[in-house]
N, C-alpha and C positions, 0 to 999 in steps of 0.2 A: 556395650562396653567389652562384652567379652569377644566381638567382631573385632574391634580392636585393639584385647590383646593379645588374641591370637595369630591375626596378622604382625602383629608388631614383631612377635615371639619367634615367628619363624623367620623373619629376618635378621633378628641378633643372633642367633645360632646359628648362622653361615657365617665365618670369621675375613672379612674383607678388610684388614689392614692393610694401609698403604705400606712404601718406601721412598722412602729419601732418596736412599740412592740407586735403588732404579730411574735407568734412563728408557724404561717400555711407556704405554698407556694401552691400556692401565698397567701401573709402579707394579702387582704382581696379578698374578695369572687366576687368582682365589678370589677378583673381584666379579670375573665373568661369574661364576658361578651363580653368586647373585643376581648380579645383570639380564640375566635368558632368564631367570625364573620372572624377574619385573615383567621386562619385554610380554612373557607367556600369560601374566596375570591382568596384564593389561589389555589383553586381547579376548580374553574369556570377561571380563566385565563390561567390554564394549566400548571400549576404547576404539577410535579408527587411527589410521597412517599412522601405526607405530614402528617403529623402527630403528635399529641399535648400527650404528659404525664398526669402522675396522678400530676404533677407538673404547668401546662399552657407552660413549654419547646414546642416552637414551630418547630420545622426544617421542610426544605420543597427541592425537588432538581429540576435542570433544570439538562435537559442534555444534554449531549456535544453533538455537530452536525456538527465534524471533525472525520474525518479519524483517526488520531494520538495520541501518548497517550500524553497529559499534565498534569500536576498538575491540583488539583481540590482545588479548594478555593471557600472564603464563604463571605457574608456578613451578622452581624449582630444588629439591636436595640432593646432596650425594649422598652416596653408599659405602663409601670407604668410609673407614676407621682409624682414628689414632696411632703412629707407630710407638707413641710414649708409653703404653699401656698393653699389657696382651691382650688379641681380641681370640685365641683361639679358645674352645668349649666356651663357649658364655652359658652359662646355669644361674639364670633369670628367681628370681623369689618373687612370687606375689605376697606382698603385705594388704590385707582386706582393712578395710576401716580402721587406718593408722591413729594409737591414740594416743600419739603427742613426744614420747617416750623414747631408749635407747630400739636401735635397732641391730640385734647379731646377725652381721653378717656370715663371721665364719668365727664360729663357737671354739673350732681347734686352735686358729688362731690366733683368736679374741682379736675379731677387728669387727667394733663395731660404727654404727653410723648413730651419731645423738646430736640431737636439738643441741646439746651442750655447746655443741660446736659448730653445728652446721645447721644454723639459728631459722632455716628458710624450712627447715623443714616441716614446722609449726604455723606455714601457711597454710598444709596439708592437713590438717589433724580428719577425720573422717574421709580420710579420701584416698584409694587404693592406689598403691605404690607399687612399684617397679624397682626393685632394688638387683645388685649383684651377687654374688656370692663372696665378695672378699678375693679371689685371686684372678682375677678380668675385669676390665670396661664393663662397661654394660651396650654401647652403641647406640645411647637414642639420639647420638650427636654421630650421624643425621637420619637415622633408622623409625625416631621416630617424625621425623619431618614427608618420608618417603608414606610412612604408615597414611599419615592424614590426609597429604595430595591421594593417594592410591584411594581412598577412601572416599573421601569429597567428592571426588570424579562420583567415584560408584553408587551416591547417593542423591546425587544429580539425572543419572543415569535413569534409575529407579524412579526417579521423581520428576518427571517430564511439566509439570505442573505448577515449576519454577523456574522462570525463566533466564537466559545466559545467553551472553556474545558466542563468539570461538575461546575456546580457553585448550592452551596450548600447554604440556605436561612436560618437565624435563629432568632427566637424572642420570649427574657426572660422577667419576671415579676421581680419588687423587685432588679431593679439595682440602683433607686433613696437610699437605706437603708443598701445599702452596700452586696445585694446576688443575685444578679446575674445572675451570675456566678458559685457561689457555687454547685447548683445539674444541672448544663450543660450536657452534656453527650459530650465531649469530642472524647470519639472512633469513639460514635455513628455522631454528625457528618462527620467524616471522610476529612475532610480538611486540605492541607498540612498546610495553611498558613487566615489565612479573615482581615475583618479593622471594625470595627465599625460603623458606621455613626450616630456617637455621640461629632464632630465636633461643633464648634462655625458656626463664619465669611467665607464667600464664601474665596477660599484657603488653608483654615488651616487641618493640614498634620501631624501629633504629633507621636513619639515614647518613649516621655521617664515622665515619669507621677511620682509624689511623692511617696517618704515612708510613712507610713502614722501609725500611733498611735493612742489609745484611753488614757487616764486617768483617774484613779478616786481616788478620795483626801477624804478619809472618814476622820473626825474628832469631837473625841469623848471632849464629857466634862464635869464639872461639877457645878454642877448648888446649889449653895448659896444664902441665904439670903441676899443682900448686904452691907444690915447694917453690914453683920459679916464674907463678904468673902475674908479682906483680909490675905493672906495665902492660904487660901483655895479655891477660884472658880478658874475656870479653864472656857475660853469661847473662845467657839469655834467656833460662829464666827469670833471674833479677831484672832485665830490662823488660819483662814482658809484667812483673812483676807493678814493677813503679809505674808501668803504662796505666795498668787496669786502675793504680791509689790515686792519680790523677782525674778520674773520672769524676764526677759529680757522688756524692755518699747518698746523698735524700735525694737523687734521681733516677730509679732503680722502681720495678715491679708493687716490693711489698711495701712499695711508702710512700706510693703515686693509687693515686683514684683519678675519675670520670677523664677532663680530658688533660689531669698532667701530663707529661710528655715522661720518658726514660731511656737510657740506659738499661742493659739485658748482657753481662757475659753469659753463656751458656757451655759454652765450648772452653778447654783450658789444657796444652799440653805441652813438654818442656821438655829438654834436658840443655847440656849445657852450649855446647852448638845450634840448638834450634828448636823455639818455641811456638807454638802456633794459640792464640788467640781468638775465638769467634763468638759475637755478638750480636745483637739488634737494636734500633736506632727504632722509635715508637713516637709520634708526635701528630697532633689531630691539628696544631692549626703550620698550615706549609712552611710560613717560614721560622718557624724556631723549627722546624723537621732539617731545613737545609743550616741551621743557623748548628744543630747536631751533629749534621756532616763535614761543617769545616771544622767546628773541633777538635773531631776523632783527628782529621790532619793536620792537625795544630800538637794536636799533643805530639803525633809523630813527627814533624818536622823539630819538635823541640829535643826530643829523645835523639834524631839522629844530629840536629848540633853537639848534643852533649856529648854522645859515645861516638861517633864519626856513620857509615849509613848502615847504615844493621838493622833496619827495621821500616817494612813494607803495610801498604796497604790495599786493601783491594775493595774498597766499598760499590754494592750494589742496589738501586731500589728495589723491590719489592711487590709495590699497592699502593693507589693515594686513595685518598679521603673521596669515600663517593660522593657526599655533601656537594660539591661542585656542582654535580650533575643527575642531582634530585632538587636541587632549589627551581632551580627552573620551569619543574613538572610537580609541583608540591602536590598535585591534586592525588597524583598517586598516593601517596601516604595519606589527604585526607580524608581518602577512599576505605584505606585502611583501617585508620578510627573510627568514621563511623562506623565501618559492621562492627567494633571491636565495642562502641557507647552502645550501638543498637541490640548488644548480646547482652548489657550487663557488666561488661568488663573494662578496666579503669586502665587505658592505655598508658603505658611506659614511657616512652619518648626519652633515649639516652643513647650518648655516646657507646659502640662497641668500641671498647678498650681488648683489641684483634683483628682482623680483617675477614674477610668474611668474598665466595664467590661474587657476591652482586657486589660489591666496587670494581672487580676487574673487566666483569659486567658489561657496569654502567659506565665506564668507561671503554665500553666498546659499540657501546649503542646500543644497550639494553636496558636503559634504569632499572633501577632492582634495588629495593629497599625489603628491613629485612623481618619477617615475622616470629614472634614467642612458635617453640616446638614441643614447650614445657620439662624438657632437663634438665635434670645442674649437675652439679660436679663433674663434668665433660673429664674426658681421659684420663681416669685413675678408676681405685677398684670404691670406691664410693657415692660411685654415679647412681640417679637413678630417677624416674618419672613418675608424675603420675598421674595416672590412665584420666580423669578427667580433665586434664589439662590439655592433651592430645586431644579429646573432643572436644576442648573450647574451641583447639585451634582446628577440627574440622569443619564445626560451626562458622565459624569466621571466613574461610579459605568459602565454602558455601556461602556465606554473605556477600564475602567481594564479589564473587560472580553474578551476584541477585544482583546487589547497586550497579555494575556498570553493561547491566544491560539494561538502563533507562539515560545511560547516556546517549550523546549523540554524533555520531562521528565529525571530527573536523569542525564542532563549535567548543565550541567554552565548557572543559567539565565543569566548571562549578555550575555553571547557570542550571 
């Protein structure tokens, strides 16, 4: 357990925040620091074929130790952290034998991690928790996943009596800004399937995610002296307000759950002659997803019919529900489920209310369900991770490798 703590802290204290406004890969130079460190560490623990490309994508191999052909599988995590909150000077706190009470993250700023608000904390009484100091995010998303993959590979190398086929690992930049899989070389990775270690609470096993699109609405107006504005002024701010008011009031993130979709306005700027709205569209159901995009166009058309051609909309698809690509190969979910159950972990199979590199990778030809990494409250100062959850994730990776070694290549994987 201390080995996991030390490894995790060595990762999270390196700032790897990505930048959505950058056009480079990785989007920030500081991501190279951890990337290069990981390359060195993978070589040190005994991984083979360790490579890093010009975009900082890392791949490595643990060779098979059995005398039959079984599918090559992979494990993937990202090393960037979210631009939503500072990842600079992360100063983790270690709470041993958590008693179920409030955790003071920052006494000066009166920042408290409390189970009265974050009730998931109560699942982890008596566990060792790693938290922030209230001034940064922690980086468990997804440095917990990297910790677990590296530790599992190290364990398998040190315990050759555990049989496994060829295992590939991959670490990527820029997942938090939606580009983690964009330059991932699926052919070079060479796995039949993989798992992203990027989920939250212990037991999570996910193979569904949102269909996603982003929309930018631009409204142009006409500024005229308000004393002489009748019939002449076109106020872009008011039209923007009207556009937002026409969205369904209950179909927003804070009022939806499960497979319920939503519209989420996340950016609004404006003055009389120019206003801009940025929003995202999410739905698990592809038909409803497409209907949502049509609805946005209908609002645009209605406002233009009322005021004139002042409103334009640009809608771009971002990613799609990986369920379509996973269902034909459900044995890869069944293996992860069996691994958890064998270890006494209750699988929590539910749709992701978000996206994952696994979605894009699945559509690129690498089916890729998502497994828990253990962290909670990602992207902010209340982020924490139980060390025991990371240990269990290591165990799950090892068990998946072991179970896959019992399969036969080109045969029914369920047999």
